[in-house]
C-alpha positions in Angstrom: -154.9 -81.5 -114.2 -152.5 -81.4 -116.9 -153.8 -84.6 -118.6 -157.5 -83.4 -119.2 -155.6 -80.2 -121.4 -153.7 -82.5 -123.4 -156.5 -84.6 -124.1 -158.9 -81.7 -125.1 -156.4 -80.4 -127.5 -156.2 -83.9 -129.4 -159.9 -84.5 -129.5 -160.2 -80.6 -131.2 -157.6 -81.7 -133.6 -159.1 -84.9 -134.1 -162.5 -83.3 -135.0 -160.9 -80.6 -136.9 -159.5 -83.2 -139.2 -162.6 -85.1 -139.6 -164.2 -81.9 -140.8 -161.8 -80.2 -142.9 -159.7 -82.8 -144.3 -161.9 -85.1 -146.6 -162.7 -81.7 -148.2 -158.7 -81.0 -148.5 -158.0 -84.6 -150.1 -161.3 -84.6 -152.1 -159.5 -81.0 -153.9 -156.1 -82.1 -154.0 -156.7 -85.3 -155.6 -159.4 -83.7 -157.7 -156.5 -80.8 -159.0 -154.0 -83.7 -159.3 -156.0 -85.5 -161.6 -156.3 -82.3 -163.6 -152.7 -81.2 -163.7 -151.9 -84.9 -165.0 -154.2 -84.0 -167.8 -152.9 -80.9 -168.8 -149.2 -82.6 -168.3 -150.2 -84.8 -171.3 -150.6 -81.5 -173.8 -147.5 -80.2 -172.7 -144.2 -80.5 -174.3 -141.0 -83.1 -173.3 -139.2 -80.5 -171.2 -142.1 -79.3 -169.2 -144.6 -82.6 -168.8 -142.2 -84.0 -166.1 -142.4 -81.2 -164.2 -146.2 -81.3 -164.5 -146.7 -84.8 -163.7 -144.5 -84.3 -160.8 -146.5 -81.5 -159.3 -149.6 -83.8 -160.3 -148.7 -87.1 -158.7 -147.4 -84.7 -155.2 -151.0 -83.8 -154.9 -152.8 -86.8 -155.6 -150.1 -88.7 -153.0 -150.8 -85.8 -150.7 -154.8 -86.3 -151.1 -154.7 -90.2 -150.0 -152.4 -89.0 -147.3 -154.5 -86.6 -146.1 -157.4 -89.1 -146.4 -155.3 -92.1 -144.2 -154.7 -89.5 -141.3 -158.3 -88.4 -141.5 -159.3 -92.0 -141.2 -156.9 -93.1 -137.8 -157.7 -89.5 -136.5 -160.1 -91.0 -134.3 -157.7 -94.0 -133.4 -154.9 -92.0 -132.6 -156.8 -89.5 -130.3 -158.3 -92.3 -128.1 -154.9 -94.1 -128.1 -153.5 -90.8 -126.8 -156.0 -90.3 -124.8 -155.2 -93.6 -123.0 -151.9 -92.6 -122.6 -152.4 -89.5 -120.7 -154.4 -91.5 -118.2 -153.1 -91.0 -114.5 -151.3 -94.1 -113.3 
């Protein structure tokens, strides 16, 4: 009985990621690009901080996108592992 509950939770997490994560990913990548562009107008002592924040946003957006793409695979694999023997 416990496996069914965990499978439902995993399924709900996958559904949430598939609905919300692409939007978050696009927002992060877009904001990262804008921040990187703005960083080019800053003086040298602050440019590095802005560039670091921009690259972090872009990488975060790509990671969210990759997790979203793998969410179904992760869910189906974990559901298979939770089946009674």
